[in-house]
C-alpha positions in Angstrom: -215.5 -99.8 10.7 -212.5 -100.9 12.4 -211.1 -103.5 13.2 -209.1 -105.5 14.4 -206.3 -109.0 14.6 -208.6 -112.0 16.5 -206.1 -113.1 18.5 -203.3 -115.2 16.3 -205.4 -116.0 13.4 -205.2 -114.0 11.0 -208.4 -112.8 10.7 -209.4 -109.9 10.5 -213.0 -108.9 12.3 -214.5 -105.3 13.5 -214.3 -103.9 16.8 -218.7 -104.6 17.4 -219.7 -107.9 17.7 -223.4 -108.3 16.5 -225.4 -111.2 19.9 -227.3 -113.3 18.5 -228.8 -114.7 21.3 -232.3 -112.8 20.1 -232.3 -114.3 17.1 -234.1 -117.4 16.2 -236.9 -118.9 16.8 -239.5 -117.6 19.6 -240.4 -121.2 20.4 -237.2 -121.3 22.0 -238.5 -117.9 23.8 -240.8 -116.0 24.0 -238.5 -112.9 23.5 -236.0 -113.8 20.8 -237.3 -112.5 17.8 -239.5 -114.2 14.7 -236.1 -115.3 11.3 -238.4 -111.8 9.2 -237.8 -109.1 11.9 -234.2 -110.5 11.7 -233.5 -109.9 8.7 -233.3 -105.9 8.6 -230.5 -105.8 11.1 -228.4 -108.1 10.5 -228.2 -106.9 6.9 -227.8 -103.3 8.5 -225.1 -105.1 10.2 -223.3 -106.5 7.7 -224.5 -102.9 5.0 -222.2 -101.0 8.2 -219.1 -103.5 7.9 -219.3 -106.3 10.4 -218.6 -109.4 10.3 -218.1 -110.5 14.1 -220.9 -112.4 15.3 -221.1 -114.1 18.7 -223.8 -117.2 18.3 
C-alpha cells in the first residue's frame, strides 16, 4: 500500500480510501449492508493496509 501525508497534520494515510456510506443499518436505506455483511470487506481493507476511511 502506498501512503501520503495528510496535509500538514503529520499523519500518513493510504492513497486508497474506503467510503463507509454503504455500511450501517438497512433500516436507513435498503442498499445498506449489515454489520455482518460489512465486516469481511472492512477487514480485507485493513489487511491490505488501508487506514483512510471516509465516514
